[in-house]
Backbone atoms as SQL, in Angstrom:
CREATE TABLE atoms (id INTEGER PRIMARY KEY, chain TEXT, resi INTEGER, resn TEXT, atom TEXT, x REAL, y REAL, z REAL);
INSERT INTO atoms VALUES
  (1, 'A', 1, 'UNK', 'N', -64.487, -105.455, -35.172),
  (2, 'A', 1, 'UNK', 'CA', -63.347, -105.290, -34.065),
  (3, 'A', 1, 'UNK', 'C', -63.338, -106.540, -33.283),
  (4, 'A', 2, 'UNK', 'N', -64.813, -106.570, -32.712),
  (5, 'A', 2, 'UNK', 'CA', -64.774, -107.560, -31.898),
  (6, 'A', 2, 'UNK', 'C', -63.767, -109.212, -32.448),
  (7, 'A', 3, 'UNK', 'N', -64.315, -109.299, -33.915),
  (8, 'A', 3, 'UNK', 'CA', -63.906, -110.245, -34.594),
  (9, 'A', 3, 'UNK', 'C', -62.019, -110.211, -34.832),
  (10, 'A', 4, 'UNK', 'N', -61.572, -109.324, -35.348),
  (11, 'A', 4, 'UNK', 'CA', -59.963, -109.107, -35.206),
  (12, 'A', 4, 'UNK', 'C', -59.387, -109.497, -33.721),
  (13, 'A', 5, 'UNK', 'N', -59.808, -108.575, -33.057),
  (14, 'A', 5, 'UNK', 'CA', -59.273, -108.556, -31.686),
  (15, 'A', 5, 'UNK', 'C', -59.633, -110.843, -31.062),
  (16, 'A', 6, 'UNK', 'N', -60.529, -111.445, -31.123),
  (17, 'A', 6, 'UNK', 'CA', -60.651, -112.338, -30.990),
  (18, 'A', 6, 'UNK', 'C', -59.458, -113.414, -32.056),
  (19, 'A', 7, 'UNK', 'N', -59.612, -112.591, -33.141),
  (20, 'A', 7, 'UNK', 'CA', -58.181, -113.581, -34.320),
  (21, 'A', 7, 'UNK', 'C', -57.138, -113.238, -33.469),
  (22, 'A', 8, 'UNK', 'N', -56.686, -112.119, -33.075),
  (23, 'A', 8, 'UNK', 'CA', -55.644, -112.060, -32.480),
  (24, 'A', 8, 'UNK', 'C', -54.826, -112.493, -31.184),
  (25, 'A', 9, 'UNK', 'N', -56.023, -112.648, -30.396),
  (26, 'A', 9, 'UNK', 'CA', -56.183, -113.378, -28.996),
  (27, 'A', 9, 'UNK', 'C', -55.650, -114.673, -29.578),
  (28, 'A', 10, 'UNK', 'N', -56.644, -115.388, -30.868),
  (29, 'A', 10, 'UNK', 'CA', -55.831, -117.051, -31.048),
  (30, 'A', 10, 'UNK', 'C', -54.490, -117.161, -31.519),
  (31, 'A', 11, 'UNK', 'N', -53.959, -116.074, -31.826),
  (32, 'A', 11, 'UNK', 'CA', -52.450, -116.096, -32.854),
  (33, 'A', 11, 'UNK', 'C', -51.586, -116.216, -31.446),
  (34, 'A', 12, 'UNK', 'N', -51.940, -114.975, -30.433),
  (35, 'A', 12, 'UNK', 'CA', -51.319, -115.169, -29.321),
  (36, 'A', 12, 'UNK', 'C', -51.585, -116.331, -28.787),
  (37, 'A', 13, 'UNK', 'N', -51.823, -117.325, -28.149),
  (38, 'A', 13, 'UNK', 'CA', -52.460, -118.108, -27.322),
  (39, 'A', 13, 'UNK', 'C', -51.595, -119.558, -28.411),
  (40, 'A', 14, 'UNK', 'N', -51.994, -119.307, -29.930),
  (41, 'A', 14, 'UNK', 'CA', -51.218, -120.568, -30.057),
  (42, 'A', 14, 'UNK', 'C', -49.742, -120.229, -30.286),
  (43, 'A', 15, 'UNK', 'N', -48.720, -118.774, -30.536),
  (44, 'A', 15, 'UNK', 'CA', -47.801, -118.537, -30.420),
  (45, 'A', 15, 'UNK', 'C', -47.213, -119.043, -28.869),
  (46, 'A', 16, 'UNK', 'N', -47.348, -118.538, -27.971),
  (47, 'A', 16, 'UNK', 'CA', -46.693, -118.855, -26.661),
  (48, 'A', 16, 'UNK', 'C', -46.726, -120.500, -26.416),
  (49, 'A', 17, 'UNK', 'N', -47.413, -121.155, -27.300),
  (50, 'A', 17, 'UNK', 'CA', -47.176, -122.464, -27.139),
  (51, 'A', 17, 'UNK', 'C', -45.865, -123.930, -28.300),
  (52, 'A', 18, 'UNK', 'N', -46.051, -122.540, -29.199),
  (53, 'A', 18, 'UNK', 'CA', -44.934, -123.165, -29.841),
  (54, 'A', 18, 'UNK', 'C', -43.549, -122.877, -29.530),
  (55, 'A', 19, 'UNK', 'N', -42.829, -121.726, -28.752),
  (56, 'A', 19, 'UNK', 'CA', -41.863, -121.772, -28.541),
  (57, 'A', 19, 'UNK', 'C', -41.520, -122.608, -27.951),
  (58, 'A', 20, 'UNK', 'N', -42.069, -123.341, -26.729),
  (59, 'A', 20, 'UNK', 'CA', -41.772, -124.579, -25.526),
  (60, 'A', 20, 'UNK', 'C', -41.419, -125.968, -26.138),
  (61, 'A', 21, 'UNK', 'N', -41.498, -126.424, -27.488),
  (62, 'A', 21, 'UNK', 'CA', -41.563, -127.532, -27.506),
  (63, 'A', 21, 'UNK', 'C', -40.960, -128.592, -27.021),
  (64, 'A', 22, 'UNK', 'N', -39.948, -128.023, -26.112),
  (65, 'A', 22, 'UNK', 'CA', -39.288, -129.308, -25.495),
  (66, 'A', 22, 'UNK', 'C', -39.920, -130.051, -24.503),
  (67, 'A', 23, 'UNK', 'N', -41.014, -129.732, -23.933),
  (68, 'A', 23, 'UNK', 'CA', -41.684, -130.453, -23.379),
  (69, 'A', 23, 'UNK', 'C', -42.233, -131.661, -23.758),
  (70, 'A', 24, 'UNK', 'N', -42.608, -131.758, -24.968),
  (71, 'A', 24, 'UNK', 'CA', -43.115, -132.911, -25.752),
  (72, 'A', 24, 'UNK', 'C', -41.439, -133.253, -26.469),
  (73, 'A', 25, 'UNK', 'N', -41.911, -134.809, -26.094),
  (74, 'A', 25, 'UNK', 'CA', -41.237, -136.392, -26.552),
  (75, 'A', 25, 'UNK', 'C', -40.811, -135.342, -28.344),
  (76, 'A', 26, 'UNK', 'N', -39.970, -135.177, -28.610),
  (77, 'A', 26, 'UNK', 'CA', -39.254, -135.598, -29.958),
  (78, 'A', 26, 'UNK', 'C', -38.790, -136.741, -30.600),
  (79, 'A', 27, 'UNK', 'N', -38.726, -136.152, -31.944),
  (80, 'A', 27, 'UNK', 'CA', -38.074, -137.015, -32.946),
  (81, 'A', 27, 'UNK', 'C', -35.849, -136.951, -33.161),
  (82, 'A', 28, 'UNK', 'N', -36.161, -137.687, -34.059),
  (83, 'A', 28, 'UNK', 'CA', -34.598, -137.217, -35.014),
  (84, 'A', 28, 'UNK', 'C', -34.334, -135.548, -35.052),
  (85, 'A', 29, 'UNK', 'N', -33.306, -135.126, -34.953),
  (86, 'A', 29, 'UNK', 'CA', -32.786, -133.736, -35.091),
  (87, 'A', 29, 'UNK', 'C', -34.203, -133.053, -34.440),
  (88, 'A', 30, 'UNK', 'N', -34.691, -133.137, -33.191),
  (89, 'A', 30, 'UNK', 'CA', -35.781, -132.477, -32.364),
  (90, 'A', 30, 'UNK', 'C', -36.649, -132.093, -33.003),
  (91, 'A', 31, 'UNK', 'N', -37.159, -133.016, -34.413),
  (92, 'A', 31, 'UNK', 'CA', -38.923, -132.207, -35.085),
  (93, 'A', 31, 'UNK', 'C', -39.644, -133.333, -34.195),
  (94, 'A', 32, 'UNK', 'N', -40.483, -132.480, -33.910),
  (95, 'A', 32, 'UNK', 'CA', -42.270, -133.379, -33.747),
  (96, 'A', 32, 'UNK', 'C', -42.453, -134.599, -33.525),
  (97, 'A', 33, 'UNK', 'N', -42.330, -135.725, -32.646),
  (98, 'A', 33, 'UNK', 'CA', -42.556, -136.766, -33.584),
  (99, 'A', 33, 'UNK', 'C', -44.254, -137.308, -32.686),
  (100, 'A', 34, 'UNK', 'N', -44.867, -137.201, -33.758),
  (101, 'A', 34, 'UNK', 'CA', -46.319, -137.505, -34.014),
  (102, 'A', 34, 'UNK', 'C', -46.687, -139.564, -33.386),
  (103, 'A', 35, 'UNK', 'N', -46.730, -139.320, -32.142),
  (104, 'A', 35, 'UNK', 'CA', -47.208, -140.809, -31.787),
  (105, 'A', 35, 'UNK', 'C', -48.702, -141.368, -31.815),
  (106, 'A', 36, 'UNK', 'N', -49.732, -140.492, -32.366),
  (107, 'A', 36, 'UNK', 'CA', -50.542, -140.757, -32.642),
  (108, 'A', 36, 'UNK', 'C', -51.613, -140.196, -33.071),
  (109, 'A', 37, 'UNK', 'N', -52.540, -140.858, -34.365),
  (110, 'A', 37, 'UNK', 'CA', -52.841, -139.479, -35.227),
  (111, 'A', 37, 'UNK', 'C', -54.792, -139.607, -34.710),
  (112, 'A', 38, 'UNK', 'N', -55.917, -138.928, -34.383),
  (113, 'A', 38, 'UNK', 'CA', -56.703, -138.743, -33.979),
  (114, 'A', 38, 'UNK', 'C', -57.705, -138.567, -35.373),
  (115, 'A', 39, 'UNK', 'N', -59.236, -138.711, -35.925),
  (116, 'A', 39, 'UNK', 'CA', -59.341, -138.594, -37.206),
  (117, 'A', 39, 'UNK', 'C', -61.059, -138.482, -36.676),
  (118, 'A', 40, 'UNK', 'N', -61.267, -136.507, -36.961),
  (119, 'A', 40, 'UNK', 'CA', -62.444, -136.020, -36.656),
  (120, 'A', 40, 'UNK', 'C', -62.989, -135.970, -37.845),
  (121, 'A', 41, 'UNK', 'N', -64.341, -136.003, -37.716),
  (122, 'A', 41, 'UNK', 'CA', -64.929, -135.572, -39.170),
  (123, 'A', 41, 'UNK', 'C', -66.267, -136.199, -38.633),
  (124, 'A', 42, 'UNK', 'N', -67.103, -134.860, -39.925),
  (125, 'A', 42, 'UNK', 'CA', -68.483, -134.854, -39.289),
  (126, 'A', 42, 'UNK', 'C', -69.470, -136.017, -39.491),
  (127, 'A', 43, 'UNK', 'N', -68.970, -136.618, -40.743),
  (128, 'A', 43, 'UNK', 'CA', -69.765, -137.364, -40.669),
  (129, 'A', 43, 'UNK', 'C', -69.819, -138.858, -40.513),
  (130, 'A', 44, 'UNK', 'N', -69.023, -139.102, -39.346),
  (131, 'A', 44, 'UNK', 'CA', -69.164, -139.878, -38.551),
  (132, 'A', 44, 'UNK', 'C', -67.880, -141.089, -39.565),
  (133, 'A', 45, 'UNK', 'N', -67.001, -140.820, -40.551),
  (134, 'A', 45, 'UNK', 'CA', -66.353, -142.111, -40.844),
  (135, 'A', 45, 'UNK', 'C', -64.833, -141.730, -40.078),
  (136, 'A', 46, 'UNK', 'N', -64.382, -141.197, -38.863),
  (137, 'A', 46, 'UNK', 'CA', -63.271, -140.645, -38.534),
  (138, 'A', 46, 'UNK', 'C', -63.285, -141.139, -36.690),
  (139, 'A', 47, 'UNK', 'N', -62.662, -140.933, -36.136),
  (140, 'A', 47, 'UNK', 'CA', -62.647, -141.778, -34.887),
  (141, 'A', 47, 'UNK', 'C', -64.122, -140.940, -33.302),
  (142, 'A', 48, 'UNK', 'N', -63.617, -139.261, -34.165),
  (143, 'A', 48, 'UNK', 'CA', -64.946, -138.134, -33.403),
  (144, 'A', 48, 'UNK', 'C', -65.763, -137.764, -34.552),
  (145, 'A', 49, 'UNK', 'N', -66.863, -137.126, -34.033),
  (146, 'A', 49, 'UNK', 'CA', -67.171, -135.933, -35.026),
  (147, 'A', 49, 'UNK', 'C', -67.389, -135.219, -34.536),
  (148, 'A', 50, 'UNK', 'N', -66.523, -134.462, -33.400),
  (149, 'A', 50, 'UNK', 'CA', -66.194, -132.815, -33.056),
  (150, 'A', 50, 'UNK', 'C', -64.805, -133.023, -32.576),
  (151, 'A', 51, 'UNK', 'N', -64.537, -131.619, -32.562),
  (152, 'A', 51, 'UNK', 'CA', -63.084, -131.582, -32.307),
  (153, 'A', 51, 'UNK', 'C', -62.221, -131.498, -30.994),
  (154, 'A', 52, 'UNK', 'N', -64.191, -130.781, -30.033),
  (155, 'A', 52, 'UNK', 'CA', -63.787, -131.127, -28.513),
  (156, 'A', 52, 'UNK', 'C', -63.795, -132.220, -27.907),
  (157, 'A', 53, 'UNK', 'N', -64.656, -132.989, -28.899),
  (158, 'A', 53, 'UNK', 'CA', -64.967, -134.477, -27.874),
  (159, 'A', 53, 'UNK', 'C', -63.180, -134.885, -28.521),
  (160, 'A', 54, 'UNK', 'N', -62.815, -135.405, -29.159),
  (161, 'A', 54, 'UNK', 'CA', -61.281, -135.636, -29.569),
  (162, 'A', 54, 'UNK', 'C', -60.241, -135.064, -29.039),
  (163, 'A', 55, 'UNK', 'N', -60.196, -133.919, -28.536),
  (164, 'A', 55, 'UNK', 'CA', -59.368, -132.933, -27.390),
  (165, 'A', 55, 'UNK', 'C', -59.388, -133.755, -26.597),
  (166, 'A', 56, 'UNK', 'N', -61.027, -134.137, -25.958),
  (167, 'A', 56, 'UNK', 'CA', -61.355, -134.529, -24.450),
  (168, 'A', 56, 'UNK', 'C', -60.953, -135.987, -24.272),
  (169, 'A', 57, 'UNK', 'N', -60.665, -136.556, -25.709),
  (170, 'A', 57, 'UNK', 'CA', -60.101, -138.002, -25.650),
  (171, 'A', 57, 'UNK', 'C', -58.943, -138.060, -24.900),
  (172, 'A', 58, 'UNK', 'N', -57.792, -137.059, -25.526),
  (173, 'A', 58, 'UNK', 'CA', -56.201, -136.821, -24.868),
  (174, 'A', 58, 'UNK', 'C', -56.315, -137.276, -23.681),
  (175, 'A', 59, 'UNK', 'N', -55.200, -138.387, -22.916),
  (176, 'A', 59, 'UNK', 'CA', -54.623, -137.872, -21.405),
  (177, 'A', 59, 'UNK', 'C', -54.100, -137.020, -21.103),
  (178, 'A', 60, 'UNK', 'N', -54.993, -136.362, -20.004),
  (179, 'A', 60, 'UNK', 'CA', -54.031, -135.082, -18.974),
  (180, 'A', 60, 'UNK', 'C', -52.942, -134.961, -18.690),
  (181, 'A', 61, 'UNK', 'N', -52.012, -134.660, -18.743),
  (182, 'A', 61, 'UNK', 'CA', -50.550, -134.273, -18.414),
  (183, 'A', 61, 'UNK', 'C', -49.806, -134.749, -20.211),
  (184, 'A', 62, 'UNK', 'N', -50.761, -135.118, -21.060),
  (185, 'A', 62, 'UNK', 'CA', -49.897, -136.085, -22.161),
  (186, 'A', 62, 'UNK', 'C', -48.728, -135.387, -22.457),
  (187, 'A', 63, 'UNK', 'N', -47.454, -136.310, -22.743),
  (188, 'A', 63, 'UNK', 'CA', -46.336, -135.304, -23.412),
  (189, 'A', 63, 'UNK', 'C', -45.739, -135.826, -24.788),
  (190, 'A', 64, 'UNK', 'N', -46.723, -136.634, -25.362),
  (191, 'A', 64, 'UNK', 'CA', -46.273, -137.294, -27.139),
  (192, 'A', 64, 'UNK', 'C', -46.979, -136.558, -27.462),
  (193, 'A', 65, 'UNK', 'N', -47.113, -135.961, -28.685),
  (194, 'A', 65, 'UNK', 'CA', -47.515, -135.050, -29.504),
  (195, 'A', 65, 'UNK', 'C', -48.380, -136.282, -30.434),
  (196, 'A', 66, 'UNK', 'N', -49.739, -135.279, -30.485),
  (197, 'A', 66, 'UNK', 'CA', -50.665, -135.953, -30.707),
  (198, 'A', 66, 'UNK', 'C', -51.796, -134.834, -31.887),
  (199, 'A', 67, 'UNK', 'N', -51.329, -135.867, -32.741),
  (200, 'A', 67, 'UNK', 'CA', -52.246, -135.106, -34.498),
  (201, 'A', 67, 'UNK', 'C', -53.601, -135.368, -34.728),
  (202, 'A', 68, 'UNK', 'N', -54.300, -134.284, -34.480),
  (203, 'A', 68, 'UNK', 'CA', -56.339, -134.663, -34.393),
  (204, 'A', 68, 'UNK', 'C', -56.169, -133.824, -35.664),
  (205, 'A', 69, 'UNK', 'N', -56.589, -135.054, -36.786),
  (206, 'A', 69, 'UNK', 'CA', -56.636, -134.628, -37.951),
  (207, 'A', 69, 'UNK', 'C', -58.416, -134.004, -38.537),
  (208, 'A', 70, 'UNK', 'N', -58.484, -133.194, -38.452),
  (209, 'A', 70, 'UNK', 'CA', -59.532, -132.427, -38.747),
  (210, 'A', 70, 'UNK', 'C', -59.968, -132.340, -40.533),
  (211, 'A', 71, 'UNK', 'N', -61.108, -133.491, -40.837),
  (212, 'A', 71, 'UNK', 'CA', -61.705, -133.284, -42.141),
  (213, 'A', 71, 'UNK', 'C', -62.588, -131.903, -42.614),
  (214, 'A', 72, 'UNK', 'N', -62.714, -131.932, -43.947),
  (215, 'A', 72, 'UNK', 'CA', -63.231, -130.658, -44.193),
  (216, 'A', 72, 'UNK', 'C', -64.608, -130.902, -43.801),
  (217, 'A', 73, 'UNK', 'N', -65.075, -129.440, -43.797),
  (218, 'A', 73, 'UNK', 'CA', -66.220, -128.986, -43.077),
  (219, 'A', 73, 'UNK', 'C', -66.341, -127.554, -42.045),
  (220, 'A', 74, 'UNK', 'N', -67.737, -127.389, -42.172),
  (221, 'A', 74, 'UNK', 'CA', -67.382, -126.757, -41.140),
  (222, 'A', 74, 'UNK', 'C', -67.890, -127.135, -39.709),
  (223, 'A', 75, 'UNK', 'N', -67.306, -126.906, -38.700),
  (224, 'A', 75, 'UNK', 'CA', -67.453, -127.349, -36.973),
  (225, 'A', 75, 'UNK', 'C', -68.210, -126.296, -36.388),
  (226, 'A', 76, 'UNK', 'N', -69.237, -126.327, -35.832),
  (227, 'A', 76, 'UNK', 'CA', -69.945, -125.241, -35.028),
  (228, 'A', 76, 'UNK', 'C', -70.459, -125.889, -33.447),
  (229, 'A', 77, 'UNK', 'N', -68.808, -125.563, -32.869),
  (230, 'A', 77, 'UNK', 'CA', -68.924, -125.718, -31.779),
  (231, 'A', 77, 'UNK', 'C', -67.287, -124.875, -31.199),
  (232, 'A', 78, 'UNK', 'N', -67.564, -124.700, -30.118),
  (233, 'A', 78, 'UNK', 'CA', -66.864, -124.073, -29.045),
  (234, 'A', 78, 'UNK', 'C', -65.591, -125.084, -28.061),
  (235, 'A', 79, 'UNK', 'N', -64.076, -124.970, -29.159),
  (236, 'A', 79, 'UNK', 'CA', -63.267, -125.709, -28.371),
  (237, 'A', 79, 'UNK', 'C', -62.368, -125.022, -27.490),
  (238, 'A', 80, 'UNK', 'N', -61.952, -126.190, -26.622),
  (239, 'A', 80, 'UNK', 'CA', -61.175, -125.323, -25.545),
  (240, 'A', 80, 'UNK', 'C', -60.065, -126.565, -25.241),
  (241, 'A', 81, 'UNK', 'N', -58.563, -126.122, -25.018),
  (242, 'A', 81, 'UNK', 'CA', -58.082, -127.251, -24.612),
  (243, 'A', 81, 'UNK', 'C', -57.287, -126.884, -23.480),
  (244, 'A', 82, 'UNK', 'N', -57.933, -127.530, -22.289),
  (245, 'A', 82, 'UNK', 'CA', -57.153, -127.275, -21.014),
  (246, 'A', 82, 'UNK', 'C', -55.571, -127.179, -20.573),
  (247, 'A', 83, 'UNK', 'N', -55.539, -126.965, -19.413),
  (248, 'A', 83, 'UNK', 'CA', -54.264, -126.409, -19.110),
  (249, 'A', 83, 'UNK', 'C', -53.235, -127.864, -18.884),
  (250, 'A', 84, 'UNK', 'N', -53.950, -128.989, -18.822),
  (251, 'A', 84, 'UNK', 'CA', -53.148, -130.258, -18.502),
  (252, 'A', 84, 'UNK', 'C', -53.046, -130.689, -19.935),
  (253, 'A', 85, 'UNK', 'N', -53.201, -130.479, -21.306),
  (254, 'A', 85, 'UNK', 'CA', -53.765, -130.905, -22.134),
  (255, 'A', 85, 'UNK', 'C', -53.009, -130.476, -23.449),
  (256, 'A', 86, 'UNK', 'N', -51.062, -130.244, -23.115),
  (257, 'A', 86, 'UNK', 'CA', -50.150, -130.028, -23.684),
  (258, 'A', 86, 'UNK', 'C', -50.465, -130.810, -24.775),
  (259, 'A', 87, 'UNK', 'N', -48.907, -130.828, -25.930),
  (260, 'A', 87, 'UNK', 'CA', -48.327, -131.340, -27.153),
  (261, 'A', 87, 'UNK', 'C', -49.530, -132.151, -28.364),
  (262, 'A', 88, 'UNK', 'N', -50.446, -130.910, -28.511),
  (263, 'A', 88, 'UNK', 'CA', -51.871, -131.245, -29.637),
  (264, 'A', 88, 'UNK', 'C', -51.510, -130.681, -30.904),
  (265, 'A', 89, 'UNK', 'N', -51.540, -131.651, -31.905),
  (266, 'A', 89, 'UNK', 'CA', -51.324, -130.276, -32.948),
  (267, 'A', 89, 'UNK', 'C', -52.915, -130.802, -33.530),
  (268, 'A', 90, 'UNK', 'N', -54.076, -129.613, -33.811),
  (269, 'A', 90, 'UNK', 'CA', -54.526, -129.784, -34.494),
  (270, 'A', 90, 'UNK', 'C', -54.331, -129.256, -36.335),
  (271, 'A', 91, 'UNK', 'N', -54.949, -130.354, -37.067),
  (272, 'A', 91, 'UNK', 'CA', -54.563, -130.241, -38.408),
  (273, 'A', 91, 'UNK', 'C', -56.048, -130.388, -39.345),
  (274, 'A', 92, 'UNK', 'N', -55.926, -129.313, -39.902),
  (275, 'A', 92, 'UNK', 'CA', -57.324, -129.020, -40.968),
  (276, 'A', 92, 'UNK', 'C', -56.497, -129.333, -42.335),
  (277, 'A', 93, 'UNK', 'N', -57.627, -129.623, -43.505),
  (278, 'A', 93, 'UNK', 'CA', -57.093, -130.001, -44.291),
  (279, 'A', 93, 'UNK', 'C', -56.691, -129.081, -45.387),
  (280, 'A', 94, 'UNK', 'N', -57.420, -127.545, -45.329),
  (281, 'A', 94, 'UNK', 'CA', -57.159, -126.625, -45.752),
  (282, 'A', 94, 'UNK', 'C', -57.848, -124.970, -44.806),
  (283, 'A', 95, 'UNK', 'N', -57.514, -124.125, -45.104),
  (284, 'A', 95, 'UNK', 'CA', -58.022, -123.049, -44.063),
  (285, 'A', 95, 'UNK', 'C', -59.613, -122.599, -44.551),
  (286, 'A', 96, 'UNK', 'N', -59.255, -122.641, -45.667),
  (287, 'A', 96, 'UNK', 'CA', -61.199, -122.522, -46.924),
  (288, 'A', 96, 'UNK', 'C', -61.537, -123.663, -46.902),
  (289, 'A', 97, 'UNK', 'N', -60.902, -124.685, -45.932),
  (290, 'A', 97, 'UNK', 'CA', -62.434, -126.365, -45.820),
  (291, 'A', 97, 'UNK', 'C', -62.195, -126.795, -44.807),
  (292, 'A', 98, 'UNK', 'N', -61.527, -125.903, -43.883),
  (293, 'A', 98, 'UNK', 'CA', -61.948, -126.319, -42.406),
  (294, 'A', 98, 'UNK', 'C', -61.878, -125.226, -41.610),
  (295, 'A', 99, 'UNK', 'N', -63.034, -125.202, -41.556),
  (296, 'A', 99, 'UNK', 'CA', -63.191, -124.356, -40.005),
  (297, 'A', 99, 'UNK', 'C', -63.952, -124.320, -38.630),
  (298, 'A', 100, 'UNK', 'N', -63.622, -124.133, -37.785),
  (299, 'A', 100, 'UNK', 'CA', -64.207, -124.182, -36.147),
  (300, 'A', 100, 'UNK', 'C', -65.141, -122.647, -36.456),
  (301, 'A', 101, 'UNK', 'N', -66.124, -122.721, -36.067),
  (302, 'A', 101, 'UNK', 'CA', -67.004, -121.555, -35.864),
  (303, 'A', 101, 'UNK', 'C', -67.875, -121.365, -34.494),
  (304, 'A', 102, 'UNK', 'N', -67.901, -120.586, -33.494),
  (305, 'A', 102, 'UNK', 'CA', -69.256, -120.462, -32.580),
  (306, 'A', 102, 'UNK', 'C', -69.755, -119.093, -32.563),
  (307, 'A', 103, 'UNK', 'N', -70.871, -118.597, -32.904),
  (308, 'A', 103, 'UNK', 'CA', -71.595, -117.768, -32.857),
  (309, 'A', 103, 'UNK', 'C', -71.944, -116.874, -31.607),
  (310, 'A', 104, 'UNK', 'N', -71.078, -116.557, -31.023),
  (311, 'A', 104, 'UNK', 'CA', -71.034, -116.439, -29.303),
  (312, 'A', 104, 'UNK', 'C', -70.662, -114.680, -29.612),
  (313, 'A', 105, 'UNK', 'N', -71.048, -114.023, -28.517),
  (314, 'A', 105, 'UNK', 'CA', -70.507, -112.310, -28.916),
  (315, 'A', 105, 'UNK', 'C', -71.193, -111.603, -27.360),
  (316, 'A', 106, 'UNK', 'N', -70.608, -112.772, -26.481),
  (317, 'A', 106, 'UNK', 'CA', -70.804, -112.059, -25.046),
  (318, 'A', 106, 'UNK', 'C', -69.201, -111.261, -24.430),
  (319, 'A', 107, 'UNK', 'N', -69.101, -111.745, -23.258),
  (320, 'A', 107, 'UNK', 'CA', -67.567, -110.947, -22.579),
  (321, 'A', 107, 'UNK', 'C', -66.805, -111.949, -23.954),
  (322, 'A', 108, 'UNK', 'N', -65.200, -111.225, -24.266),
  (323, 'A', 108, 'UNK', 'CA', -64.404, -112.280, -24.951),
  (324, 'A', 108, 'UNK', 'C', -64.135, -113.468, -24.128),
  (325, 'A', 109, 'UNK', 'N', -63.593, -113.029, -23.173),
  (326, 'A', 109, 'UNK', 'CA', -63.182, -113.967, -22.378),
  (327, 'A', 109, 'UNK', 'C', -64.064, -115.696, -22.264),
  (328, 'A', 110, 'UNK', 'N', -65.948, -115.158, -22.240),
  (329, 'A', 110, 'UNK', 'CA', -66.476, -116.243, -22.240),
  (330, 'A', 110, 'UNK', 'C', -66.756, -116.875, -23.503),
  (331, 'A', 111, 'UNK', 'N', -66.978, -116.381, -24.847),
  (332, 'A', 111, 'UNK', 'CA', -66.841, -116.272, -25.944),
  (333, 'A', 111, 'UNK', 'C', -66.782, -116.936, -27.149),
  (334, 'A', 112, 'UNK', 'N', -65.282, -116.639, -26.599),
  (335, 'A', 112, 'UNK', 'CA', -64.161, -117.568, -27.580),
  (336, 'A', 112, 'UNK', 'C', -64.509, -118.560, -28.279),
  (337, 'A', 113, 'UNK', 'N', -64.538, -118.729, -29.425),
  (338, 'A', 113, 'UNK', 'CA', -64.238, -119.898, -30.639),
  (339, 'A', 113, 'UNK', 'C', -63.110, -120.748, -30.093),
  (340, 'A', 114, 'UNK', 'N', -62.376, -120.619, -29.962),
  (341, 'A', 114, 'UNK', 'CA', -61.121, -121.247, -29.585),
  (342, 'A', 114, 'UNK', 'C', -60.552, -120.677, -28.409),
  (343, 'A', 115, 'UNK', 'N', -60.295, -121.454, -27.409),
  (344, 'A', 115, 'UNK', 'CA', -59.201, -121.244, -26.422),
  (345, 'A', 115, 'UNK', 'C', -58.446, -122.528, -25.788),
  (346, 'A', 116, 'UNK', 'N', -56.965, -121.968, -25.924),
  (347, 'A', 116, 'UNK', 'CA', -55.935, -123.072, -25.467),
  (348, 'A', 116, 'UNK', 'C', -55.204, -122.771, -24.642),
  (349, 'A', 117, 'UNK', 'N', -54.857, -123.196, -23.586),
  (350, 'A', 117, 'UNK', 'CA', -54.053, -122.979, -22.161),
  (351, 'A', 117, 'UNK', 'C', -52.942, -123.404, -22.001),
  (352, 'A', 118, 'UNK', 'N', -52.350, -124.720, -22.285),
  (353, 'A', 118, 'UNK', 'CA', -51.290, -125.348, -22.257),
  (354, 'A', 118, 'UNK', 'C', -50.195, -124.818, -23.440),
  (355, 'A', 119, 'UNK', 'N', -48.921, -125.063, -23.221),
  (356, 'A', 119, 'UNK', 'CA', -48.008, -124.548, -24.019),
  (357, 'A', 119, 'UNK', 'C', -48.165, -125.300, -24.930),
  (358, 'A', 120, 'UNK', 'N', -47.416, -125.500, -26.069),
  (359, 'A', 120, 'UNK', 'CA', -47.064, -126.838, -27.037),
  (360, 'A', 120, 'UNK', 'C', -48.857, -126.949, -27.609),
  (361, 'A', 121, 'UNK', 'N', -48.942, -126.192, -28.197),
  (362, 'A', 121, 'UNK', 'CA', -49.970, -126.622, -29.417),
  (363, 'A', 121, 'UNK', 'C', -50.233, -125.990, -30.382),
  (364, 'A', 122, 'UNK', 'N', -49.665, -126.051, -31.803),
  (365, 'A', 122, 'UNK', 'CA', -49.692, -126.334, -33.016),
  (366, 'A', 122, 'UNK', 'C', -50.751, -126.521, -33.767),
  (367, 'A', 123, 'UNK', 'N', -51.273, -125.117, -34.267),
  (368, 'A', 123, 'UNK', 'CA', -52.359, -125.584, -35.700),
  (369, 'A', 123, 'UNK', 'C', -52.306, -124.965, -37.022),
  (370, 'A', 124, 'UNK', 'N', -52.743, -125.720, -37.538),
  (371, 'A', 124, 'UNK', 'CA', -52.623, -124.997, -39.202),
  (372, 'A', 124, 'UNK', 'C', -53.551, -125.872, -40.376),
  (373, 'A', 125, 'UNK', 'N', -53.352, -124.734, -41.338),
  (374, 'A', 125, 'UNK', 'CA', -54.853, -126.082, -42.207),
  (375, 'A', 125, 'UNK', 'C', -56.175, -125.089, -41.649),
  (376, 'A', 126, 'UNK', 'N', -57.023, -124.125, -40.976),
  (377, 'A', 126, 'UNK', 'CA', -57.625, -124.502, -40.077),
  (378, 'A', 126, 'UNK', 'C', -58.363, -122.937, -39.736),
  (379, 'A', 127, 'UNK', 'N', -59.288, -122.261, -40.377),
  (380, 'A', 127, 'UNK', 'CA', -59.926, -121.135, -40.084),
  (381, 'A', 127, 'UNK', 'C', -60.137, -121.396, -38.561),
  (382, 'A', 128, 'UNK', 'N', -60.728, -120.058, -38.038),
  (383, 'A', 128, 'UNK', 'CA', -61.400, -120.039, -36.942),
  (384, 'A', 128, 'UNK', 'C', -62.491, -118.647, -36.881),
  (385, 'A', 129, 'UNK', 'N', -63.535, -118.671, -37.042),
  (386, 'A', 129, 'UNK', 'CA', -64.481, -117.483, -37.130),
  (387, 'A', 129, 'UNK', 'C', -65.078, -117.376, -35.490),
  (388, 'A', 130, 'UNK', 'N', -65.454, -115.911, -35.071),
  (389, 'A', 130, 'UNK', 'CA', -66.322, -115.916, -34.294),
  (390, 'A', 130, 'UNK', 'C', -67.473, -116.183, -34.319);
């Protein structure tokens, strides 16, 4: 039950961000325009080896879409996107190949594997596990 609640919570957080994409710069026909891609790869072949470090590198109050491409693997870390870092697109290779997980079972507000506070966050091709 706790796992289901965490999954529903993540979906609600992600959904709230998609609905107001007008705060981030758009390209032609109001399509999101990605201005930068950050590569996350555990083997060290990317810009960062952890998802959180990649997010931390994004400037506060960003208003341009930044893609975080996450290579296949299981990333064992808590990931938090703070309120002042909108316009982030997390893109895994495939939900069966790219997983972010953390084995924390405390109070839900403190133990989430993935927390996102700003509007305009999109995630695809990633599985999140408690």
